[in-house]
mmJSON file of the N, C-alpha and C atoms, coordinates in Angstrom:
{"data_MODEL":{"atom_site":{
"group_PDB":["ATOM","ATOM","ATOM","ATOM","ATOM","ATOM","ATOM","ATOM","ATOM","ATOM","ATOM","ATOM","ATOM","ATOM","ATOM","ATOM","ATOM","ATOM","ATOM","ATOM","ATOM","ATOM","ATOM","ATOM","ATOM","ATOM","ATOM","ATOM","ATOM","ATOM","ATOM","ATOM","ATOM","ATOM","ATOM","ATOM","ATOM","ATOM","ATOM","ATOM","ATOM","ATOM","ATOM","ATOM","ATOM","ATOM","ATOM","ATOM","ATOM","ATOM","ATOM","ATOM","ATOM","ATOM","ATOM","ATOM","ATOM","ATOM","ATOM","ATOM","ATOM","ATOM","ATOM","ATOM","ATOM","ATOM","ATOM","ATOM","ATOM","ATOM","ATOM","ATOM","ATOM","ATOM","ATOM","ATOM","ATOM","ATOM","ATOM","ATOM","ATOM","ATOM","ATOM","ATOM","ATOM","ATOM","ATOM","ATOM","ATOM","ATOM","ATOM","ATOM","ATOM","ATOM","ATOM","ATOM","ATOM","ATOM","ATOM","ATOM","ATOM","ATOM","ATOM","ATOM","ATOM","ATOM","ATOM","ATOM","ATOM","ATOM","ATOM","ATOM","ATOM","ATOM","ATOM","ATOM","ATOM","ATOM","ATOM","ATOM","ATOM","ATOM","ATOM","ATOM","ATOM","ATOM","ATOM","ATOM","ATOM","ATOM","ATOM","ATOM","ATOM","ATOM","ATOM","ATOM","ATOM","ATOM","ATOM","ATOM","ATOM","ATOM","ATOM","ATOM","ATOM","ATOM","ATOM","ATOM","ATOM","ATOM","ATOM","ATOM","ATOM","ATOM","ATOM","ATOM","ATOM","ATOM","ATOM","ATOM","ATOM","ATOM","ATOM","ATOM","ATOM","ATOM","ATOM","ATOM","ATOM","ATOM","ATOM","ATOM","ATOM","ATOM","ATOM","ATOM","ATOM","ATOM","ATOM","ATOM","ATOM","ATOM","ATOM","ATOM","ATOM","ATOM","ATOM","ATOM","ATOM","ATOM","ATOM","ATOM","ATOM","ATOM","ATOM","ATOM","ATOM","ATOM","ATOM","ATOM","ATOM","ATOM","ATOM","ATOM","ATOM","ATOM","ATOM"],
"id":[1,2,3,4,5,6,7,8,9,10,11,12,13,14,15,16,17,18,19,20,21,22,23,24,25,26,27,28,29,30,31,32,33,34,35,36,37,38,39,40,41,42,43,44,45,46,47,48,49,50,51,52,53,54,55,56,57,58,59,60,61,62,63,64,65,66,67,68,69,70,71,72,73,74,75,76,77,78,79,80,81,82,83,84,85,86,87,88,89,90,91,92,93,94,95,96,97,98,99,100,101,102,103,104,105,106,107,108,109,110,111,112,113,114,115,116,117,118,119,120,121,122,123,124,125,126,127,128,129,130,131,132,133,134,135,136,137,138,139,140,141,142,143,144,145,146,147,148,149,150,151,152,153,154,155,156,157,158,159,160,161,162,163,164,165,166,167,168,169,170,171,172,173,174,175,176,177,178,179,180,181,182,183,184,185,186,187,188,189,190,191,192,193,194,195,196,197,198,199,200,201,202,203,204,205,206,207],
"type_symbol":["N","C","C","N","C","C","N","C","C","N","C","C","N","C","C","N","C","C","N","C","C","N","C","C","N","C","C","N","C","C","N","C","C","N","C","C","N","C","C","N","C","C","N","C","C","N","C","C","N","C","C","N","C","C","N","C","C","N","C","C","N","C","C","N","C","C","N","C","C","N","C","C","N","C","C","N","C","C","N","C","C","N","C","C","N","C","C","N","C","C","N","C","C","N","C","C","N","C","C","N","C","C","N","C","C","N","C","C","N","C","C","N","C","C","N","C","C","N","C","C","N","C","C","N","C","C","N","C","C","N","C","C","N","C","C","N","C","C","N","C","C","N","C","C","N","C","C","N","C","C","N","C","C","N","C","C","N","C","C","N","C","C","N","C","C","N","C","C","N","C","C","N","C","C","N","C","C","N","C","C","N","C","C","N","C","C","N","C","C","N","C","C","N","C","C","N","C","C","N","C","C","N","C","C","N","C","C"],
"label_atom_id":["N","CA","C","N","CA","C","N","CA","C","N","CA","C","N","CA","C","N","CA","C","N","CA","C","N","CA","C","N","CA","C","N","CA","C","N","CA","C","N","CA","C","N","CA","C","N","CA","C","N","CA","C","N","CA","C","N","CA","C","N","CA","C","N","CA","C","N","CA","C","N","CA","C","N","CA","C","N","CA","C","N","CA","C","N","CA","C","N","CA","C","N","CA","C","N","CA","C","N","CA","C","N","CA","C","N","CA","C","N","CA","C","N","CA","C","N","CA","C","N","CA","C","N","CA","C","N","CA","C","N","CA","C","N","CA","C","N","CA","C","N","CA","C","N","CA","C","N","CA","C","N","CA","C","N","CA","C","N","CA","C","N","CA","C","N","CA","C","N","CA","C","N","CA","C","N","CA","C","N","CA","C","N","CA","C","N","CA","C","N","CA","C","N","CA","C","N","CA","C","N","CA","C","N","CA","C","N","CA","C","N","CA","C","N","CA","C","N","CA","C","N","CA","C","N","CA","C","N","CA","C","N","CA","C","N","CA","C","N","CA","C"],
"label_alt_id":[null,null,null,null,null,null,null,null,null,null,null,null,null,null,null,null,null,null,null,null,null,null,null,null,null,null,null,null,null,null,null,null,null,null,null,null,null,null,null,null,null,null,null,null,null,null,null,null,null,null,null,null,null,null,null,null,null,null,null,null,null,null,null,null,null,null,null,null,null,null,null,null,null,null,null,null,null,null,null,null,null,null,null,null,null,null,null,null,null,null,null,null,null,null,null,null,null,null,null,null,null,null,null,null,null,null,null,null,null,null,null,null,null,null,null,null,null,null,null,null,null,null,null,null,null,null,null,null,null,null,null,null,null,null,null,null,null,null,null,null,null,null,null,null,null,null,null,null,null,null,null,null,null,null,null,null,null,null,null,null,null,null,null,null,null,null,null,null,null,null,null,null,null,null,null,null,null,null,null,null,null,null,null,null,null,null,null,null,null,null,null,null,null,null,null,null,null,null,null,null,null,null,null,null,null,null,null],
"label_comp_id":["MET","MET","MET","ALA","ALA","ALA","ASP","ASP","ASP","TRP","TRP","TRP","ALA","ALA","ALA","PRO","PRO","PRO","VAL","VAL","VAL","PHE","PHE","PHE","VAL","VAL","VAL","GLY","GLY","GLY","LEU","LEU","LEU","VAL","VAL","VAL","LEU","LEU","LEU","PHE","PHE","PHE","VAL","VAL","VAL","LEU","LEU","LEU","LEU","LEU","LEU","SER","SER","SER","PRO","PRO","PRO","GLY","GLY","GLY","LEU","LEU","LEU","LEU","LEU","LEU","PHE","PHE","PHE","GLN","GLN","GLN","ILE","ILE","ILE","PRO","PRO","PRO","SER","SER","SER","LYS","LYS","LYS","GLY","GLY","GLY","ARG","ARG","ARG","ILE","ILE","ILE","VAL","VAL","VAL","GLU","GLU","GLU","PHE","PHE","PHE","GLY","GLY","GLY","SER","SER","SER","PHE","PHE","PHE","GLN","GLN","GLN","THR","THR","THR","SER","SER","SER","GLY","GLY","GLY","VAL","VAL","VAL","SER","SER","SER","ILE","ILE","ILE","ILE","ILE","ILE","ILE","ILE","ILE","HIS","HIS","HIS","ALA","ALA","ALA","VAL","VAL","VAL","ILE","ILE","ILE","TYR","TYR","TYR","PHE","PHE","PHE","ALA","ALA","ALA","LEU","LEU","LEU","ILE","ILE","ILE","THR","THR","THR","ILE","ILE","ILE","LEU","LEU","LEU","LEU","LEU","LEU","LEU","LEU","LEU","ALA","ALA","ALA","VAL","VAL","VAL","ARG","ARG","ARG","VAL","VAL","VAL","GLN","GLN","GLN","VAL","VAL","VAL","PHE","PHE","PHE","LEU","LEU","LEU","GLY","GLY","GLY"],
"label_asym_id":["A","A","A","A","A","A","A","A","A","A","A","A","A","A","A","A","A","A","A","A","A","A","A","A","A","A","A","A","A","A","A","A","A","A","A","A","A","A","A","A","A","A","A","A","A","A","A","A","A","A","A","A","A","A","A","A","A","A","A","A","A","A","A","A","A","A","A","A","A","A","A","A","A","A","A","A","A","A","A","A","A","A","A","A","A","A","A","A","A","A","A","A","A","A","A","A","A","A","A","A","A","A","A","A","A","A","A","A","A","A","A","A","A","A","A","A","A","A","A","A","A","A","A","A","A","A","A","A","A","A","A","A","A","A","A","A","A","A","A","A","A","A","A","A","A","A","A","A","A","A","A","A","A","A","A","A","A","A","A","A","A","A","A","A","A","A","A","A","A","A","A","A","A","A","A","A","A","A","A","A","A","A","A","A","A","A","A","A","A","A","A","A","A","A","A","A","A","A","A","A","A","A","A","A","A","A","A"],
"label_entity_id":["1","1","1","1","1","1","1","1","1","1","1","1","1","1","1","1","1","1","1","1","1","1","1","1","1","1","1","1","1","1","1","1","1","1","1","1","1","1","1","1","1","1","1","1","1","1","1","1","1","1","1","1","1","1","1","1","1","1","1","1","1","1","1","1","1","1","1","1","1","1","1","1","1","1","1","1","1","1","1","1","1","1","1","1","1","1","1","1","1","1","1","1","1","1","1","1","1","1","1","1","1","1","1","1","1","1","1","1","1","1","1","1","1","1","1","1","1","1","1","1","1","1","1","1","1","1","1","1","1","1","1","1","1","1","1","1","1","1","1","1","1","1","1","1","1","1","1","1","1","1","1","1","1","1","1","1","1","1","1","1","1","1","1","1","1","1","1","1","1","1","1","1","1","1","1","1","1","1","1","1","1","1","1","1","1","1","1","1","1","1","1","1","1","1","1","1","1","1","1","1","1","1","1","1","1","1","1"],
"label_seq_id":[1,1,1,2,2,2,3,3,3,4,4,4,5,5,5,6,6,6,7,7,7,8,8,8,9,9,9,10,10,10,11,11,11,12,12,12,13,13,13,14,14,14,15,15,15,16,16,16,17,17,17,18,18,18,19,19,19,20,20,20,21,21,21,22,22,22,23,23,23,24,24,24,25,25,25,26,26,26,27,27,27,28,28,28,29,29,29,30,30,30,31,31,31,32,32,32,33,33,33,34,34,34,35,35,35,36,36,36,37,37,37,38,38,38,39,39,39,40,40,40,41,41,41,42,42,42,43,43,43,44,44,44,45,45,45,46,46,46,47,47,47,48,48,48,49,49,49,50,50,50,51,51,51,52,52,52,53,53,53,54,54,54,55,55,55,56,56,56,57,57,57,58,58,58,59,59,59,60,60,60,61,61,61,62,62,62,63,63,63,64,64,64,65,65,65,66,66,66,67,67,67,68,68,68,69,69,69],
"pdbx_PDB_ins_code":[null,null,null,null,null,null,null,null,null,null,null,null,null,null,null,null,null,null,null,null,null,null,null,null,null,null,null,null,null,null,null,null,null,null,null,null,null,null,null,null,null,null,null,null,null,null,null,null,null,null,null,null,null,null,null,null,null,null,null,null,null,null,null,null,null,null,null,null,null,null,null,null,null,null,null,null,null,null,null,null,null,null,null,null,null,null,null,null,null,null,null,null,null,null,null,null,null,null,null,null,null,null,null,null,null,null,null,null,null,null,null,null,null,null,null,null,null,null,null,null,null,null,null,null,null,null,null,null,null,null,null,null,null,null,null,null,null,null,null,null,null,null,null,null,null,null,null,null,null,null,null,null,null,null,null,null,null,null,null,null,null,null,null,null,null,null,null,null,null,null,null,null,null,null,null,null,null,null,null,null,null,null,null,null,null,null,null,null,null,null,null,null,null,null,null,null,null,null,null,null,null,null,null,null,null,null,null],
"Cartn_x":[170.81,171.601,172.804,173.881,175.087,175.151,175.527,175.646,177.171,177.272,178.5,179.163,178.485,178.84,180.256,180.418,181.834,182.921,182.789,183.752,184.052,183.032,183.137,183.6,182.977,183.484,184.894,185.269,186.687,187.639,187.313,188.189,188.316,187.254,187.271,188.078,187.815,188.519,189.953,190.349,191.766,192.55,191.897,192.51,192.618,191.569,191.648,192.512,192.649,193.442,194.761,195.285,196.732,197.645,198.463,199.361,200.225,200.204,201.112,200.587,199.324,198.778,198.042,197.004,196.302,196.858,196.983,197.536,198.267,199.006,199.723,199.59,199.157,199.052,199.943,200.753,201.585,202.752,203.188,204.303,205.554,206.699,207.924,208.029,207.447,207.795,206.462,205.235,203.964,202.918,201.853,200.909,200.238,199.854,199.194,200.074,200.433,201.101,200.261,200.175,199.274,200.148,199.925,200.559,202.121,202.536,204.001,204.535,203.705,204.122,205.221,205.278,206.24,205.397,205.963,205.252,206.186,205.628,206.448,205.587,206.264,205.53,204.401,204.59,203.61,202.398,202.76,201.633,200.795,201.357,200.71,199.707,200.205,199.421,198.186,198.447,197.381,196.329,196.805,195.934,195.038,195.716,194.991,193.931,194.205,193.106,191.959,192.246,191.173,190.469,191.118,190.377,189.438,189.875,189.113,187.999,188.133,187.022,185.983,186.346,185.45,184.65,185.423,184.659,183.772,184.124,183.285,181.96,182.053,180.946,180.121,180.618,179.79,179.096,179.787,179.187,178.424,178.661,177.922,176.948,177.303,176.302,175.405,175.889,175.104,174.383,175.025,174.448,174.34,175.463,175.547,175.326,174.506,174.139,174.16,174.677,174.703,174.35,173.19,172.802,172.897,173.563,173.633,172.697,172.118,171.28,169.836],
"Cartn_y":[67.616,67.852,68.753,68.579,69.435,70.511,71.67,72.857,72.832,72.601,72.525,73.833,74.898,76.226,76.636,76.585,76.971,76.294,74.976,74.072,74.597,74.767,75.131,76.534,77.472,78.876,78.956,78.322,78.44,77.864,76.73,76.063,76.913,77.456,78.395,79.596,80.266,81.45,81.161,80.118,79.718,79.485,78.821,78.646,79.953,80.716,81.957,83.05,83.0,84.057,83.647,82.471,82.055,83.055,83.747,84.719,84.124,84.807,84.318,83.405,82.659,81.68,82.413,83.217,84.027,85.404,86.041,87.418,87.565,88.671,88.997,90.425,90.712,92.19,92.279,93.226,93.872,92.949,93.203,92.474,93.176,92.687,93.368,94.652,94.637,95.861,96.725,96.063,96.748,96.531,97.172,97.027,95.533,95.21,93.768,93.164,91.939,91.09,89.865,89.299,88.314,86.986,85.814,84.672,84.614,85.15,85.288,84.013,83.23,82.133,82.378,83.685,84.086,84.822,84.866,85.563,86.307,87.092,87.851,87.767,88.128,88.227,89.258,90.345,91.391,90.883,90.17,89.66,88.688,87.762,86.811,87.372,88.556,89.204,89.832,90.555,91.186,90.175,89.106,88.06,87.403,87.276,86.725,87.577,88.88,89.921,89.868,89.892,89.811,88.518,87.39,86.191,86.171,86.727,86.723,87.636,88.675,89.802,89.114,88.434,87.825,86.613,85.8,84.679,85.114,86.169,86.712,87.315,88.078,88.554,87.535,86.581,85.524,84.641,84.271,83.239,83.871,85.052,85.627,86.686,87.621,88.657,88.05,87.437,86.908,85.564,84.842,83.481,82.592,82.282,81.384,79.986,79.154,77.879,76.954,75.701,74.612,73.335,72.784,71.55,70.413,69.307,68.198,67.012,66.436,65.168,65.42],
"Cartn_z":[25.928,24.723,25.159,24.655,24.795,23.779,24.231,23.355,22.811,21.482,20.935,20.402,20.647,20.1,20.569,21.837,22.393,21.652,21.528,20.853,19.418,18.75,17.192,17.115,17.849,17.718,18.126,19.219,19.777,18.671,18.133,17.134,15.823,15.368,14.143,14.489,15.557,15.798,16.038,16.723,17.004,15.666,14.688,13.515,12.615,12.607,11.91,12.495,13.821,14.466,14.892,14.395,14.709,14.043,14.771,14.23,13.052,11.945,10.827,9.849,10.298,9.501,8.3,8.532,7.522,7.473,8.607,8.691,10.063,10.194,11.439,11.712,12.901,13.318,14.516,14.746,13.735,13.162,12.0,11.438,11.626,11.104,11.229,10.455,9.33,8.496,8.135,8.461,8.132,9.213,9.099,10.209,10.071,8.818,8.56,7.614,7.724,6.785,6.595,5.403,5.089,4.691,5.307,5.028,5.308,6.229,6.544,7.217,7.964,8.737,9.706,10.181,11.196,12.363,13.452,14.557,15.535,16.407,17.412,18.704,19.714,21.136,21.112,20.515,20.436,19.529,18.468,17.578,18.352,19.174,19.952,20.915,21.55,22.547,21.905,20.788,20.019,19.58,19.002,18.573,19.556,20.802,21.946,22.429,22.38,22.849,21.865,20.53,19.505,19.724,19.983,20.156,21.341,22.443,23.72,23.491,22.687,22.474,21.616,20.438,19.656,20.256,20.995,21.65,22.637,23.388,24.424,23.842,22.754,22.057,21.514,20.862,20.213,21.196,22.304,23.171,24.225,24.723,25.747,25.334,24.335,23.995,22.953,21.898,20.773,21.194,22.052,22.487,21.362,20.6,19.595,20.179,19.634,20.156,19.011,19.116,18.198,18.92,18.526,19.187,18.188,18.404,17.557,18.042,17.176,17.52,17.627],
"occupancy":[1.0,1.0,1.0,1.0,1.0,1.0,1.0,1.0,1.0,1.0,1.0,1.0,1.0,1.0,1.0,1.0,1.0,1.0,1.0,1.0,1.0,1.0,1.0,1.0,1.0,1.0,1.0,1.0,1.0,1.0,1.0,1.0,1.0,1.0,1.0,1.0,1.0,1.0,1.0,1.0,1.0,1.0,1.0,1.0,1.0,1.0,1.0,1.0,1.0,1.0,1.0,1.0,1.0,1.0,1.0,1.0,1.0,1.0,1.0,1.0,1.0,1.0,1.0,1.0,1.0,1.0,1.0,1.0,1.0,1.0,1.0,1.0,1.0,1.0,1.0,1.0,1.0,1.0,1.0,1.0,1.0,1.0,1.0,1.0,1.0,1.0,1.0,1.0,1.0,1.0,1.0,1.0,1.0,1.0,1.0,1.0,1.0,1.0,1.0,1.0,1.0,1.0,1.0,1.0,1.0,1.0,1.0,1.0,1.0,1.0,1.0,1.0,1.0,1.0,1.0,1.0,1.0,1.0,1.0,1.0,1.0,1.0,1.0,1.0,1.0,1.0,1.0,1.0,1.0,1.0,1.0,1.0,1.0,1.0,1.0,1.0,1.0,1.0,1.0,1.0,1.0,1.0,1.0,1.0,1.0,1.0,1.0,1.0,1.0,1.0,1.0,1.0,1.0,1.0,1.0,1.0,1.0,1.0,1.0,1.0,1.0,1.0,1.0,1.0,1.0,1.0,1.0,1.0,1.0,1.0,1.0,1.0,1.0,1.0,1.0,1.0,1.0,1.0,1.0,1.0,1.0,1.0,1.0,1.0,1.0,1.0,1.0,1.0,1.0,1.0,1.0,1.0,1.0,1.0,1.0,1.0,1.0,1.0,1.0,1.0,1.0,1.0,1.0,1.0,1.0,1.0,1.0],
"B_iso_or_equiv":[0.0,0.0,0.0,0.0,0.0,0.0,0.0,0.0,0.0,0.0,0.0,0.0,0.0,0.0,0.0,0.0,0.0,0.0,0.0,0.0,0.0,0.0,0.0,0.0,0.0,0.0,0.0,0.0,0.0,0.0,0.0,0.0,0.0,0.0,0.0,0.0,0.0,0.0,0.0,0.0,0.0,0.0,0.0,0.0,0.0,0.0,0.0,0.0,0.0,0.0,0.0,0.0,0.0,0.0,0.0,0.0,0.0,0.0,0.0,0.0,0.0,0.0,0.0,0.0,0.0,0.0,0.0,0.0,0.0,0.0,0.0,0.0,0.0,0.0,0.0,0.0,0.0,0.0,0.0,0.0,0.0,0.0,0.0,0.0,0.0,0.0,0.0,0.0,0.0,0.0,0.0,0.0,0.0,0.0,0.0,0.0,0.0,0.0,0.0,0.0,0.0,0.0,0.0,0.0,0.0,0.0,0.0,0.0,0.0,0.0,0.0,0.0,0.0,0.0,0.0,0.0,0.0,0.0,0.0,0.0,0.0,0.0,0.0,0.0,0.0,0.0,0.0,0.0,0.0,0.0,0.0,0.0,0.0,0.0,0.0,0.0,0.0,0.0,0.0,0.0,0.0,0.0,0.0,0.0,0.0,0.0,0.0,0.0,0.0,0.0,0.0,0.0,0.0,0.0,0.0,0.0,0.0,0.0,0.0,0.0,0.0,0.0,0.0,0.0,0.0,0.0,0.0,0.0,0.0,0.0,0.0,0.0,0.0,0.0,0.0,0.0,0.0,0.0,0.0,0.0,0.0,0.0,0.0,0.0,0.0,0.0,0.0,0.0,0.0,0.0,0.0,0.0,0.0,0.0,0.0,0.0,0.0,0.0,0.0,0.0,0.0,0.0,0.0,0.0,0.0,0.0,0.0],
"pdbx_formal_charge":[null,null,null,null,null,null,null,null,null,null,null,null,null,null,null,null,null,null,null,null,null,null,null,null,null,null,null,null,null,null,null,null,null,null,null,null,null,null,null,null,null,null,null,null,null,null,null,null,null,null,null,null,null,null,null,null,null,null,null,null,null,null,null,null,null,null,null,null,null,null,null,null,null,null,null,null,null,null,null,null,null,null,null,null,null,null,null,null,null,null,null,null,null,null,null,null,null,null,null,null,null,null,null,null,null,null,null,null,null,null,null,null,null,null,null,null,null,null,null,null,null,null,null,null,null,null,null,null,null,null,null,null,null,null,null,null,null,null,null,null,null,null,null,null,null,null,null,null,null,null,null,null,null,null,null,null,null,null,null,null,null,null,null,null,null,null,null,null,null,null,null,null,null,null,null,null,null,null,null,null,null,null,null,null,null,null,null,null,null,null,null,null,null,null,null,null,null,null,null,null,null,null,null,null,null,null,null],
"auth_seq_id":[1,1,1,2,2,2,3,3,3,4,4,4,5,5,5,6,6,6,7,7,7,8,8,8,9,9,9,10,10,10,11,11,11,12,12,12,13,13,13,14,14,14,15,15,15,16,16,16,17,17,17,18,18,18,19,19,19,20,20,20,21,21,21,22,22,22,23,23,23,24,24,24,25,25,25,26,26,26,27,27,27,28,28,28,29,29,29,30,30,30,31,31,31,32,32,32,33,33,33,34,34,34,35,35,35,36,36,36,37,37,37,38,38,38,39,39,39,40,40,40,41,41,41,42,42,42,43,43,43,44,44,44,45,45,45,46,46,46,47,47,47,48,48,48,49,49,49,50,50,50,51,51,51,52,52,52,53,53,53,54,54,54,55,55,55,56,56,56,57,57,57,58,58,58,59,59,59,60,60,60,61,61,61,62,62,62,63,63,63,64,64,64,65,65,65,66,66,66,67,67,67,68,68,68,69,69,69],
"auth_comp_id":["MET","MET","MET","ALA","ALA","ALA","ASP","ASP","ASP","TRP","TRP","TRP","ALA","ALA","ALA","PRO","PRO","PRO","VAL","VAL","VAL","PHE","PHE","PHE","VAL","VAL","VAL","GLY","GLY","GLY","LEU","LEU","LEU","VAL","VAL","VAL","LEU","LEU","LEU","PHE","PHE","PHE","VAL","VAL","VAL","LEU","LEU","LEU","LEU","LEU","LEU","SER","SER","SER","PRO","PRO","PRO","GLY","GLY","GLY","LEU","LEU","LEU","LEU","LEU","LEU","PHE","PHE","PHE","GLN","GLN","GLN","ILE","ILE","ILE","PRO","PRO","PRO","SER","SER","SER","LYS","LYS","LYS","GLY","GLY","GLY","ARG","ARG","ARG","ILE","ILE","ILE","VAL","VAL","VAL","GLU","GLU","GLU","PHE","PHE","PHE","GLY","GLY","GLY","SER","SER","SER","PHE","PHE","PHE","GLN","GLN","GLN","THR","THR","THR","SER","SER","SER","GLY","GLY","GLY","VAL","VAL","VAL","SER","SER","SER","ILE","ILE","ILE","ILE","ILE","ILE","ILE","ILE","ILE","HIS","HIS","HIS","ALA","ALA","ALA","VAL","VAL","VAL","ILE","ILE","ILE","TYR","TYR","TYR","PHE","PHE","PHE","ALA","ALA","ALA","LEU","LEU","LEU","ILE","ILE","ILE","THR","THR","THR","ILE","ILE","ILE","LEU","LEU","LEU","LEU","LEU","LEU","LEU","LEU","LEU","ALA","ALA","ALA","VAL","VAL","VAL","ARG","ARG","ARG","VAL","VAL","VAL","GLN","GLN","GLN","VAL","VAL","VAL","PHE","PHE","PHE","LEU","LEU","LEU","GLY","GLY","GLY"],
"auth_asym_id":["A","A","A","A","A","A","A","A","A","A","A","A","A","A","A","A","A","A","A","A","A","A","A","A","A","A","A","A","A","A","A","A","A","A","A","A","A","A","A","A","A","A","A","A","A","A","A","A","A","A","A","A","A","A","A","A","A","A","A","A","A","A","A","A","A","A","A","A","A","A","A","A","A","A","A","A","A","A","A","A","A","A","A","A","A","A","A","A","A","A","A","A","A","A","A","A","A","A","A","A","A","A","A","A","A","A","A","A","A","A","A","A","A","A","A","A","A","A","A","A","A","A","A","A","A","A","A","A","A","A","A","A","A","A","A","A","A","A","A","A","A","A","A","A","A","A","A","A","A","A","A","A","A","A","A","A","A","A","A","A","A","A","A","A","A","A","A","A","A","A","A","A","A","A","A","A","A","A","A","A","A","A","A","A","A","A","A","A","A","A","A","A","A","A","A","A","A","A","A","A","A","A","A","A","A","A","A"],
"auth_atom_id":["N","CA","C","N","CA","C","N","CA","C","N","CA","C","N","CA","C","N","CA","C","N","CA","C","N","CA","C","N","CA","C","N","CA","C","N","CA","C","N","CA","C","N","CA","C","N","CA","C","N","CA","C","N","CA","C","N","CA","C","N","CA","C","N","CA","C","N","CA","C","N","CA","C","N","CA","C","N","CA","C","N","CA","C","N","CA","C","N","CA","C","N","CA","C","N","CA","C","N","CA","C","N","CA","C","N","CA","C","N","CA","C","N","CA","C","N","CA","C","N","CA","C","N","CA","C","N","CA","C","N","CA","C","N","CA","C","N","CA","C","N","CA","C","N","CA","C","N","CA","C","N","CA","C","N","CA","C","N","CA","C","N","CA","C","N","CA","C","N","CA","C","N","CA","C","N","CA","C","N","CA","C","N","CA","C","N","CA","C","N","CA","C","N","CA","C","N","CA","C","N","CA","C","N","CA","C","N","CA","C","N","CA","C","N","CA","C","N","CA","C","N","CA","C","N","CA","C","N","CA","C","N","CA","C","N","CA","C","N","CA","C"],
"pdbx_PDB_model_num":[1,1,1,1,1,1,1,1,1,1,1,1,1,1,1,1,1,1,1,1,1,1,1,1,1,1,1,1,1,1,1,1,1,1,1,1,1,1,1,1,1,1,1,1,1,1,1,1,1,1,1,1,1,1,1,1,1,1,1,1,1,1,1,1,1,1,1,1,1,1,1,1,1,1,1,1,1,1,1,1,1,1,1,1,1,1,1,1,1,1,1,1,1,1,1,1,1,1,1,1,1,1,1,1,1,1,1,1,1,1,1,1,1,1,1,1,1,1,1,1,1,1,1,1,1,1,1,1,1,1,1,1,1,1,1,1,1,1,1,1,1,1,1,1,1,1,1,1,1,1,1,1,1,1,1,1,1,1,1,1,1,1,1,1,1,1,1,1,1,1,1,1,1,1,1,1,1,1,1,1,1,1,1,1,1,1,1,1,1,1,1,1,1,1,1,1,1,1,1,1,1,1,1,1,1,1,1]
}}}
């Protein structure tokens, strides 16, 4: 059986942490801006670091597993 957890966790985190989609850290005028649909280089780097930290914690430390079938 294949473990589908990395696929699902990665997809959900990618969608939720896309800069400007739901929120953006940092924004142009504030610390956090919601639903701006704009992004910057600094925002991309911060969201990538948050993504890496969360996916590492969920897949390696918590060992989330999803088996289909």
